[in-house]
C-alpha positions in Angstrom: -0.6 -6.0 12.0 -1.0 -3.6 9.1 -3.5 -4.2 6.2 -2.6 -3.7 2.6 -0.6 -5.2 -0.2 2.3 -7.7 0.3 5.4 -6.1 -1.1 8.8 -7.8 -1.0 12.0 -5.8 -1.1 15.1 -7.2 -2.7 18.4 -5.3 -2.4 21.1 -5.4 -5.0 24.5 -3.7 -5.1 25.3 -2.3 -8.6 28.3 -0.6 -10.0 27.6 2.6 -11.9 29.6 4.2 -14.7 31.9 6.1 -12.3 32.9 2.8 -10.6 31.0 3.6 -7.4 28.7 1.0 -5.9 25.1 1.8 -5.0 22.5 -0.3 -3.2 19.2 -0.4 -5.2 15.9 -1.7 -3.8 13.7 -3.7 -6.1 10.1 -4.0 -5.0 7.8 -6.9 -5.9 4.1 -6.5 -5.4 2.6 -9.9 -4.7 -1.0 -10.9 -5.3 -3.2 -11.3 -2.2 -3.2 -9.3 0.9 -0.7 -8.7 3.7 -2.6 -10.6 6.4 -2.6 -13.8 4.3 1.1 -13.5 3.4 2.1 -13.0 7.0 0.0 -15.9 8.2 1.7 -18.1 5.6 5.1 -17.0 6.7 4.3 -17.8 10.4 3.2 -21.3 9.7 
């Protein structure tokens, strides 16, 4: 298990001015550390 910050990634598909669609990743930095977040997810 890696140590560090707990970062969630949320993907959205957006339409740009040309009409093309692009996937965009939004990153959310959560408080606390990665080990605590992973332990909470496993329980």
